[in-house]
N, C-alpha and C positions, 0 to 999 in steps of 0.2 A: 511637280507641282510643291512649292514650297506648303509646308504646314506650319501652322502657327500656332505655337504651346499657350494655353489658358494662361492669363495672368495671375498672379497669387494675390490673395486679397492679405490686404493690409491691416492690423488690428487699428481700429478707431484709437484714435489720439487721448480719448480719456481712459483707455484701458491701457494704453502704455502706460500714462502717466500713476495711473493707481496702482500698478506692477511693481512699478519703479519707488515709488513709496512706500509700499510693504517692504521690499528689500530695503529701503531704509530703515526704517523703523524696527526690522528684524536684527539688522546689523547693531541698530543705537541701542537695542534690548539686550544683544549679548557682551557689545562693551560695558554697559550698565551692570553687567552683572558679574562679570569678572574685574569689575573697578576695585570693586571693596579686597577682595582675594589678593589681588596685587599693591595693595598698600597695605594690608598685613603683612604680606613676605617683606615687600621694602621695610618695613618697619622692624621683622625682625632681623633682616638682615642685617638692618644698623646696628641693632642694639649689638649684635653677635659679633660681628667685624670691633665694633669699638671697645668689648668686654672680655674678648680672648685675653690680653695680658692679665688681664683681672681673675679670672676664670683660672689661669695657670698659676698666678701667685698668692690668691686667696685659698684654692683649695678647697677642702670639705668647712674650713674652719667657720669659711663665710655661713654656715646655715649651725655653725656649732657654740661658735664665740662669742663673747656680749661686749667684746670692748670694739671703741670704733676709735680709731686714734689716727689722724692724717699726716702724724710726724712732723718732721723738720722740713715746712715745706720752702724754708728760708736757707736750709743748708746744703750740706755737697750731698751728690746725687748717688745712689747704690743700683746697682744692677744683679739683679736676685734671678737666676733662670734665663735669665735673656730678657730679663721685664725689668726696665730703668724705675727709680721709685725712691721718695725721698725717708734717710734715714728715722728708723723706726715706725714708717706705716705700718698698719696694722689692722684689719678691719674684719668685724663680728656683725653680724646682721640678725642674731636669733632674737634681740629684743623689739625689732623689726617688724619681723615675723610673726610676731606673737600680739603683737599689738595692734597690727593689722588682721588679723583674724579674729580677736578678743573685741574689740570695737564694733568690725563686722556683726558678730555674732549678737552682742548685744544689741544691736540695732537691729535687726532681726527678730530676738526675741520679743521684744518691744512692736514693733512696726508691723509684722505680719498680723496678729489678732488684731489689734487697731484698724486696720488699712481692710480686714476681709470683714469687721462686722460695722465699719463706716460703708463700706458698699452694698453689704445688705441692708442695713436701716436708709442709705439712700434712693435705693431702688423698689424695697416691699415696704417699708413706714412709712417716708416720708411725705407730705404733701407734695404735687406735682410743683408747684411753687418753690417751697423751702428746699428741695431738692433740687433744684435748678440752681439756686442760690449758694448751697455749699457745696456743689460740684463745682461754679464758678471759683469758688474759697479753696478749692483742691488745684486748679489749676493756677492763679494765682501763687498760691504758697510753693509749687511746682518751678515757677519762672524766676524765683528770689534768686539773686545771685550765691552763691556760697560764702564769700566775703562780709556778707550782711548778716545771713545767719550766723556766720563764725564770730561777728562781733557782739553778734547779741551772745550767743554761746558764755564769751568773754566776759561781758559787761555786768548781764543779769542772770541769766540760766546759770552757769557755774557757781558764781558765790550764794546763789539762793538753795541748789540741791545740796554744796557743801557745806550752809549753817544752818540748816533745815529739814534736809532729807536724807543724806548722809549718815549724821551722826545719827538720828531714830534706828538707819539698816547695823550700824555699827554696835548698838549697845544692846539690841536683841536679839541681834545674828547670834546662835550654837556656837559656843566654844569646841567644835569639832574639827579635824581635819580639812574637811574641805569645805565648807561652812565657813572657816575661818580666817578663808580669805576675803571674806565682806566686814573682820574688824579692823581695828587699827586707825590710824592716823587719816582724817578723810581732807588735809589739806584743803586748799582754798578757794578751791572752783575751777583748777585744771588739771586734769587726769582721764582715766578710763575711762570712768563711768560716765564723766559729762561728756564726753567723746564719741560714747556710743550712744547717749541720748542725743546729741545732738547731731548726729547720722541718721536714726531715728527718726526723728523730725525732717530731713531731707528727704529722705525715701518713701514717707507715709504718702503724698502725691501720688511719686511713683505708680504704689502698689495700686492703695485703693483706687486710684483714676482707672486703669487697666480693669481692677478685679471687678470693676460696675460697669464697664463696657462688657464684660463677659456675662456678668449675670444677665445684662437686660435682653441677651440671645435666647436665655433658657426659654423655652416653651412654657406658654403660660398652663396648657392644659395638663401637665404631667404635674405640676405645683398645686391646681386646683383637686387633680384627683387625690392627689397626697391629705389633703386638707378634708377633701370628702370622706377618706378612709380613717377621720380623727387624728390626725395627725398634729402635734403644735407647730407654731411658725419655727420654731429649734427644729424638733424635728424632721420638718420639710427643708429646711436648709441644708442639717447636717446628712441625710437621707436623698434629698433630691437634685436641690440648686447646687450644691458645690461638688458633689461629684461630677456631676455634668458638666462643670466647666474646669475639673480638677487639672487637668494638664495644663491650661491656659494660666491659672494661679501659680503653678509653679512657675510657668515661662517669667510672669510680672515678678515674683519673688526672686529670681535668677535676675531682671532685669534692676529690682532695687542693690539686690547684693553685689551688682558690677559698680554700681554707682558708691555703695560705700566700700566698696576695696578701692576704687582709685579716686577717693575725696582727698583734696591736697591742702586749701587754704581754710576751709572749715575748721580741720586735725590740727592743721599747726598753730593756728592764734587757739584751740584749747586743750591741746594735749600737754604743753609742757614743753614738748622738745628737747625728752630726756634721753641722750643718747649713750648708749656705753653701758647700761645697770637694767636687769628683770623687774618689772613692777613688783612692790611688794605685797598690795593689795589693791582690789579694783577701783582705789581712791587716788593711786600712786600716778605720778606723770609719769609720759611715755609717748612713744611716737610712733608713726607708723613708715612703710616705702614710701610711700607717695609721700605723705608731709615732709620727709625725712630729703628726699631728691629734690623739693620746692626750695628747701631750706637750704641746703649745704651746696646747692650747685655754685653759688654766687665765689664761694670761699675754696670750693673746688678748682676752680677759674687760675686760682693763684697759685694752683700747684703745677711749676715748671716742665713736670715730667709727664704729666697727663692722669695718674695713674687715681688721682681722684677721681675725676672723670671718669675712665672705666669704671672703678666702684660700683658709681651711680649706675651706670648702662648695666651692670651685671644684677645690680638688685632690682632693675628697672625689669628684666627677663623675668626675674621671680616672681615678680608682681603679675606679669602678663601669663608665666606660666601657672600661677596660683589662681587666673582668673580665666581661663580656658578649661583649667579641670573643672573648677568649677561649675562652667557651663556644660560640658562633656556627662560629669555627672547625673545635670541634673536630667538632660535629655535623657540620659539610661533608664534615670527613674521612672521618667513616664511611660516611657519606651514599655518596658517591663510591667509597671502595675497598669497600664490600659492597652497598647496593643497600639496606640499612635503616637507620634513625633510633636513636638511643640508646635506651634501654628506659625513660625518659621522656618524656612528648611527643610528638609529632609528626616533629621533626628541621623541617633546612629543607627 
């Protein structure tokens, strides 16, 4: 007698579809998570491959030299150490590195206190309708193209600083070795100070908008308790509100610093694009790594040996290294101070 085996039950079609959809979402999430890392690796690999010849020929002189000489691009080609380059080509990027770090530092010194103060005022002091209007202005300011900000800086803001603000600073700066950097010729509206202030205008919306959203997440009870204990508004902000979101504020500052380090057109329009010399004072014309890449790329294409493009790829690697080290240092600082990582990622 033949025994009939029981028929296996099949899952309903809706369950099968939901399981298939869950796997699709899971795979899509993995691909989306890996894509930024792959993009970063691709960019780094491309720059490294392109810059190998310049790294071999320029050596440490790129970090210590101040001369930026593309050589005779229409003359004979010279081969040194297996690397072809025009006669007299010699590159030193120390002024570019100093300009990048100095303008970003000026931008942060101005933008961080203004941004945090604006965020505190929007959340805790202004009426709701006025706070919404100010917040909308911040968002609009963040969306202004950098070339528009650079044009404003070159035509209006820079000359105003050079004719009305910088002379006052130069006259009243003490004649001591450190502060002597604030004395001297104030220029005509192009230079390090104007570049730093223009960058500050560009990163204030980024930092202030992020800080505003963070401060809104601080629970109301701790702040009311602090005021009930007799703390003033400033003491409540300094001891309760800001420490509560300190990690996020550092993250917001790093976001602003990243934009300041990599800004191109605005800085190229107000810096003076001075290559090959160190700035004599804070008002001197200068340039940054990003502004140099965007301003020199066209002329670098005329180099038949491609050595100028290789050098631009090398300084781009330096800029990426500065940005990455800044982010790692910020994450380590937050992790050490509070025991937690920044809002994005697992931290160091």
